[in-house]
N, C-alpha and C positions, 0 to 999 in steps of 0.2 A: 697355450699362453707363450708360445715360442715363435719368434720371428728371426730368420737367418737370411742375410742378404749376401748375394754373390755378385761380383762385378765381372764384366767380360774380360777375356784375355786377348780378344781381337775383334775388330769391326772395320767396315769399310763401306763405301758406296760405289755403285756401278752406274755409269752414264752412257746412254745410247749415242749421244752426240760425240763422245770421246771414247771410242770402244777399247782403246788400249791403255787408257789412263787409270792409274791406281791412286787411291786416296786413303791408304791404310792408317796414316797418322794425322789425318785432318781432324780438327776439333768438332766438326759438324758431320752428322749423317743426314742424308737428304732422300726424301721420297717425293717425287713430283712428276707432273706432266706439263710441259711448257711448249707453247707455240711461239715461234720466233717470227717477227714481222719480216725478216729478210727473205725467207723462202716459204713461210707458213707451214713448215714441217714440224710436227711435234717431237719433242725430246723427252725421254723418260729417264728417271733416276730411281734406283732401288737400293736398299740397305741390307747388309749382312751383319749379323751379330752372333758371336759364339761364346759359350761358357764352358769351363773346363769339366770334362767328364769325370775325372778322378775326384775332383772336389764335390761334385754332385753326389757321386756314389758314397763318398766318405760321410757326408752329412746324413744321407738317408740310411746308411748302415749303422752309424754310431750315435747319432743324436736324435733322429726323429722317432717318435713313438706314436702308434695308432694312426689314424687317418691324417692326411696332409694335403695341402694344395700348393701349387706353384703359380706365381704371377710374374709376367714380364712388364717392367716399367721403363719408360723412356721419357725424358723431360724436354718439352718444347723450347726451342730457341726463337724461331720465327715461324709464323704461319700466314699464308695468303692464298687467295683464290678459292676459299671454302665458301662458295656462294649458295650451295645447296648440300643436302646430306651426301657425304662422300664416304665410301667404305674402304678401309685399309685392311689388307689381308696379310696374315702371318702363316707361313709354311715352314716345315722342317726342311733344311737344305739336303740335297742328295749328294752332290760332289764335295769332296774335301777342297779347301782353298787356302791360299796364303794371304796374310794380311798385307804385306808390302810396306814401303816407307814413303809413299807419295802423299802429296796434298793437292787440293783442287787447283787445276791450271798451273802446275809447276812449269817453269820454262828452263830447259825442255821438259816435256811431260815425263813423269816417272812411271815406268812400266814394269816394276819388279814384283808385282803382286796381283791379286785378283782384279779383274777388269770386266767390262761388258762382254768381251769376246773370249775370255779365258779365266778359269779359276786359279791359275797358278801365276801367270805373268802375261802382260799385254802381248798378243800375237803368239802365245804359246798354245798348248793343247786346248781345244775348245771345250766348252761346257757340254755335258751329255744332254742332248735335247730330249731323248726318251719319248714316251707316249703312254697313254692310259693302260695299255696292256702290259707295260713293263713296271708299273707301280710308281713311276716318277715321270715328271713332265717339265715343260718350260713354256714360255710364251714370248713372242716378239712379233713385230710387224715388218716383213721384208721390204715393204715400200719405203719405210722410214728409218730402218736400222739394220745393221748386220745381225746375223744369228748370235744368240747368246742371252745375256741378262740373268744368268743363274739357272739352276735346275732344282726341283723340289719334289718331295713325296706328296702324293695325293691322299694317302691313308696309311695306317699301320700295316705291317706285313700280314697280320691276321684279320684285317678289316675291322678291328674293334673301335678304331677312331678314324674319322675322316677329316680332311683339312681343305680349306683354310680355317683358322680361327680369325674372327673379324672384330673390328671396332668401327663404329660409325661416328663421323664428325659432322657437326652442323655449324652455321655461322656463329652461334653463341655458346657452343658447348666447350667444355674444357678440352684443350688440345694436347694435354699429356697423354701418352700411350699407357694404358693400364688394362691388361687383359689376363685372364686365367689361361694358363697353358699346361695344366696338370697332365692331361692326356699325352701331350708331347714329351714332357719330362719322364713320364712313366715308360714311354716307348724307348727313350734313350737309356733309361736305367735298366730295363729288361733286355736290351739289345735288339728289340724288335726293329729299331731304326738306328742307323749310325748317327752319332751326335756330331753333325757338322754345323750346328747352330740354326738360326732362323733367318729367313728372308722377309723383309717388309716391302710391300708393294701396294699400289692402288689396284682396285678391282679392274678387270679387263675392260669394262665399259669406259673407264676414265683414262686408261693408258693409251697412248697414241691416238687420242681423240683430237680431231682437228678444229673443234669448236673453240672460239675465243672465250666462251663461257665456262669451259671445262679446263681449268688450269690450276689444280690444287698443288700447293707447294708446302711441304712440312719439313722443317729443318730441326733436328733433334741434336742435343749434345752427345758427343761420342765419348768413348772411354778415355780419349786423349784430351778431353776438355780441361781447361784451367779453372772451371767452376766446381761446385759441389754436386753437380747433376749428371753423373755418368749413368748409362743404362744399368739396370739391376734385374737379377733374377731373385725373386723373394720366395723362400720356402717357409711355409707356416704350418704349424701343427698344434694340437691341443694336448699338452702334457700336464694340465692343471690337476691338482689332487686336493682332497679335503680330508685330512686325517690328523685330528688333534690328539689322538691317543687317549690317555687317561686324564688329560688336563681338563679342568673345569671350563667348558666352552660357553662363552656368552657372546652371541652375535649382536652387533651394534645396529639395531633397527631404528635409526632416527637420522634425519638429514642434518641436524646440528651436532657436529662432532669436531674434535681436534684430531688431526691426523698428522703424524710425524714419520719421516722416512729414516730408518736406521740402516746400518751397514753401508754407509755411503762415504767412503774416504774422499770423494770429490774428484779424483784423477784416476783414470784407467788406461792401461795399454790397449792397443787395438785388438789384441788376441784374447783379452780378458772375457770371462763370463762371470757376472756378479749377481749374487742373490740379494736383492733389496728387501728388507723387512719393514713392516708397517706397524707402528705403535698407534693405537687409537683409543679414544675414550669419549664418553658423552660430554658435550659442551656444558650442558645444564643437568648434572646428575640429580636423580631424585633424592630427597632428604630422607634418610633412614638412620635408625640407631645402629651404630657399628662400633666395634672395638679396634678396627683397623682403618687405614686410610683408603678412601675410595679410589685413589690414584694408583694403588698397587694392584688393582684387579686387572687381569688381562682381558681385553675385548678383541673380537675378530670382526672383520668386514663380512657382510652377509654372504653366505655361500651361493656361488653362481650369479651374484649380482654386483660384482665389482671388477673393474678393468683398469688397465694402465695405458698410457700413451706417452710418446716422446716427441718433443718439439726441438727444432734447431733454434737456439736462443737468439741468433742474429736475424734470421729471416722470419721467425715465428711460424714456420711451416711444420706440419706433422711429418716426421720421418717414420714413425710407427703410430698409426692411428688407432683409436679405440676399436676393438673388434670383439664382438660377443662370442666368437668361436675361438680366437687365437690369442687374445691378450687377457684372458680371465685370470684373476688373482687366486692363488692357492692358499692353503693353510696347513700348518703342522702343529706339533705340541708347543712350539715356541711362540708363533705369531702368524699372521697373514704375511704372504711374501710373493715375489715374482722374480724371474731370472731374465737378465738382459745379455744378449750376445753383442759385444762391442765391435765385432769385425765389420758389421754393416754400417757403422757410423763413420762419417768422414773424420779423420784425425785432425788434431789441433783446432778443434771447435768445441764450443760449450753447448750443452743440451739441458733441457729441463723435463721433469717427469710430472705428469698430471694423473690424478686418480679420479675415476668416475664411479659413483655408487648409486644404485637404484634402491630406494628404501622408502617404505610408507607412502608409495605413490609419487615420490619425488625423485628426480634425477639431479644429483649434485656433483659438480666437478671441483675438485680440490687442487688449487694451484698456489702452493705456498713456498715458492722459491726452492724447489727441490732440484738443485743444479748439480751438474757434474761435467767433467771435461774428458775427452778421449785424446790421447797423445800417441805419437809414433813409438812403436816398441824398439 
């Protein structure tokens, strides 16, 4: 029932047409294969994204319990040329690299960070080209580009995981990047691979393709975007428990219920972790002879059948979706509850919580203005 979001500490894009150009603070990351009418030569762009190793280790060491998963998310700004299924590949990067301070087509071109021909600065030390026998590799087409474009691992050092991790895009599919990279994060955490981030590229068949029909272009928001859509590494684990102690436990097995959210002061700092408690009771209680009020009895949401989600109030988009494995609601002697890590929510925005309950063959979503705001600490 725990979701923890990390944001990159650096990202950039590499362009074969401008081999020394750095775009380290550009608001857009690009993955593309473009054919230009001037010379009919294809031009390729790839994206690098990195998350802080210490932050990953701290979360896994101090917060995560039990099994966990890691997902990479990146949000689309524009997409074009996806006329058939196109496969985007994600590899762990081999070389360390510098972000730089450039933007696309600066005049003069900024070359103080990673570029197509160098991981450190345009015209500097080249990328390690490698080869399969060395455990890392790269790819480029010498007919259309200089050597470079990054270098990446093909597998874990012990061979337990092989790369790339892929996502397929079609003309009508969602263009947001959303892939599970648990094996990659495990390699970084164990030290099996150096954490130099990930490289995003089209499959080899699409890159440097001269066909006018193969020109996929995906532009994603970077960590330097002015929107609420920077890339994210999402760590999720199930720490839900059901331990009501000696309290008289009555589970609420009916779709008609009143559900109220307690322990919600309404405003949280971005580093807060809040435990939201849930008060619930039947909407139509059975008539019984009793010497006490029916409304003083504590009810619990059904064990293993209730989840929470979080939406951005302005965009109405899920920032934490219902997940049967990772947003399950817990219970203790006081009430049903769930914890929310505010760090992964964009500050100075309002959010609302939704509760989903499966009961008596029905699935009910409760959306009763459970609002809160995250502010800068």
